[in-house]
Phi, psi and omega in degrees: 000152175241116185252128187230161170234144181250137173253116188233150177276129180288146181226071186304129178081357182243075183296316178302318178295321179293318179297317179298320179293321175298315180302319181298315181289327176298316180296324176297315180295319179299321181299337180254014171086023181297142173255331180219139179218124182245135180259167181293169178303129178052042187296330184282338182241348192082156179277093184223079185306321183292343179258003188301318182297317181289328186264351186301146183239160170272155184299328184257024177307120186288350175293343182262005181301332181302329181288327175291322177300315179294319178300313181294317185293327187245010181052050190237134173267130183238142171234113181243142188273127180220149163278114190257129178278124179230167177301333181276342183142193182268130180248157170268112191226158165254120171277128185253123177248122180234148185304123174068018182234156175295157176300139174237171186224134163250125183245138178301121182269326183251112181262145169288150182305325180293340182271341188297330175292344188245336187227162171244152179282159182248149176221151172073017177261176176308140178234343180223162176237165180092150185297336179250011177066034185271350179254112182264141181257144176214148176236111170046256187305335181300330180295340179273355181261109186306324182299332182293305180295322179300316183295312183291325177294318179298329181272007172099013179295142178246338179229132183248115185253105183258117178262115190229167169226086185251129173282170181302321183288342179261357187289318186301315181292324178294317179298317179297318181294317181292322175298322179293320177299316179301313183290315186291326186245003178064033179252147166285135187238131177245142172236121174257108178245161179259178168230160180098190187303142183205090175053049178086356177236202177235135173295145188265002179060221179059036173308147191208164173228132175246142177280179186288358174256005178085009180271139179290124179267319183199150181208138173277170180275186187270003189225338189253150172287158179172184182225143170245134178239139175244126180267115184289343179279320184258346183061030176252152178247152185226136176263128179239109178296154178293000000 
């Protein structure tokens, strides 16, 4: 299998433009044989907490049907970042599109204090991908919560997929933590970060993959869109420019 993360430029308030940009990176990943592709935190709207109420979507929003079409056509599992409107409030979620299956949701369970005025935490949603649950999902601040990685490792995860929105000043600590998760739990770790506007700052890019010994396999730069793919058969990583 080829498991990938996409680094995309945020386009706050421009959903059609964001969907088109997602499609472009999905097609690039498909051309290189991707089976799973995960996008950064809130990739469809940009990480803009103060705009979350205005930008929030319903789970069955038909503007997102294109992702199911792509999933079905290419036998591809997709995770795209959305502020999701629920009865409890707005959540930070990954909408999961799988071939021939209904939409599923992974929702951020552990919120940073700065997010609590705008979002609610999620419980009881999808937490892993793959028929044996070997692909674990995480959204940004969750990687800093030890219980999160401990739980998924205990449940048999082999790959840790972190969807984040990290600015340049927050990248070093995130990279160190993700390398430690890889080493401590023997998991391959992926980080999907964005570039472009991010809550009044700029996302720092540098999406990356670490092997199960905590060594960096591949990393994108701090400014360009692109895709990273990890081949589970060869344990090699590949950089795919946008």
